[in-house]
C-alpha positions in Angstrom: 98.5 111.4 93.5 97.1 111.6 97.0 96.8 108.8 99.4 93.0 109.3 99.4 92.9 108.7 95.6 95.0 105.6 96.0 92.7 104.2 98.7 89.8 104.5 96.3 91.4 101.8 94.1 93.2 99.7 96.8 90.6 99.9 99.5 91.1 100.4 103.2 91.1 97.0 104.7 94.0 96.3 107.1 94.9 93.4 109.3 95.3 94.1 113.0 95.8 92.5 116.4 95.4 93.7 119.9 98.3 94.6 122.1 97.6 91.7 124.4 97.4 89.1 121.6 100.3 86.6 121.7 103.1 87.0 119.3 102.3 83.5 118.1 98.8 84.7 117.1 100.2 87.6 115.2 102.8 85.4 113.4 100.0 83.0 112.4 98.0 86.0 110.9 101.1 87.2 109.0 101.7 83.8 107.6 98.0 83.0 106.8 97.5 86.3 105.0 101.0 86.3 103.4 101.6 89.8 104.7 104.6 91.6 106.2 103.0 93.7 108.8 99.9 94.0 111.1 98.7 97.1 112.9 98.4 96.8 116.7 95.2 98.4 118.1 93.2 98.9 121.2 89.8 97.3 121.6 88.2 100.6 120.3 90.5 100.4 117.2 93.0 103.1 118.1 96.5 102.5 116.7 99.1 101.8 119.3 101.8 100.1 117.3 102.9 98.2 114.3 104.4 94.7 114.1 106.5 93.7 111.2 108.4 90.6 110.3 111.5 92.6 110.9 110.4 93.3 114.5 109.9 89.5 115.0 113.3 88.6 113.6 115.0 91.2 115.9 113.2 89.8 118.9 114.1 86.2 118.0 117.8 87.2 117.9 117.6 88.6 121.4 115.5 85.8 122.9 115.6 82.5 121.2 112.8 80.8 123.1 109.5 81.6 124.9 108.9 85.0 123.2 106.2 83.7 120.9 103.8 83.3 123.9 104.4 86.8 125.2 102.2 89.7 124.2 102.6 91.6 120.9 103.2 94.8 122.9 106.7 93.5 123.9 107.8 93.2 120.3 105.9 95.8 118.3 107.2 99.2 117.2 105.5 101.7 119.4 106.5 104.9 117.7 104.5 104.6 114.5 104.8 107.3 111.8 101.7 107.7 109.8 100.3 110.0 107.1 96.9 111.4 106.5 94.7 110.9 103.4 95.8 114.3 102.0 99.4 113.2 101.8 100.9 112.6 98.4 102.5 109.4 97.3 105.7 111.3 97.0 105.3 112.3 100.7 104.9 108.6 101.6 107.9 107.6 99.5 110.1 110.2 101.2 108.9 109.1 104.7 109.6 105.5 103.9 113.0 106.3 102.4 114.1 108.6 105.2 112.8 106.4 108.0 113.8 103.1 106.4 110.5 101.2 106.7 108.2 99.6 104.2 104.6 100.2 105.6 102.9 103.4 106.6 99.4 103.5 108.2 97.0 106.2 107.1 95.5 107.8 110.2 93.4 110.9 110.8 92.0 112.0 114.1 92.8 108.6 115.6 90.9 106.7 112.9 92.7 104.1 110.8 91.9 104.6 107.1 94.3 102.1 105.6 97.9 101.1 105.0 100.3 101.8 102.2 103.3 99.6 101.4 106.5 100.1 99.5 105.0 97.7 96.9 102.0 100.0 96.5 104.3 103.0 96.1 106.4 101.3 93.4 103.3 100.3 91.4 102.0 103.8 91.5 105.3 105.3 90.4 105.7 102.8 87.6 102.1 103.6 86.4 102.9 107.3 86.5 106.1 106.8 84.5 104.3 104.7 81.9 101.5 107.3 81.6 104.0 110.1 81.2 105.9 108.1 78.5 102.7 107.4 76.6 101.7 111.1 76.7 105.1 112.1 75.4 104.9 109.6 72.6 101.5 110.8 71.6 102.7 114.4 71.8 105.7 113.7 69.6 103.5 111.6 67.1 101.0 114.4 66.7 103.5 117.3 67.0 
């Protein structure tokens, strides 16, 4: 399955904050929406980073106080790996596994098309396995 096909069912809405937003604002968004990551964008919606709960925890370990009022740009991951809509779910799974992260933005020509999470990948892989098992059962039953 391609990322483009997956986006047709999931949709392409993502949550984002600006680089100059305070970390406190970003944490509030993560908490309010019950999500683990927000994209960090410029005013013209270009991806400049990603901020995860893991980034925030690491920052809290280094600086116990005062960091929540600093800008997101001081805590975010700046080197973001992304995929295009033509990538396969297997490509995304390999990238996540090898790079050890749980969220991958879908970006083409600077435009953000969505975000895929490890939970999304797991759901897709389970559905594919169930469909394959059903097809095999049907094949055996009619064989």
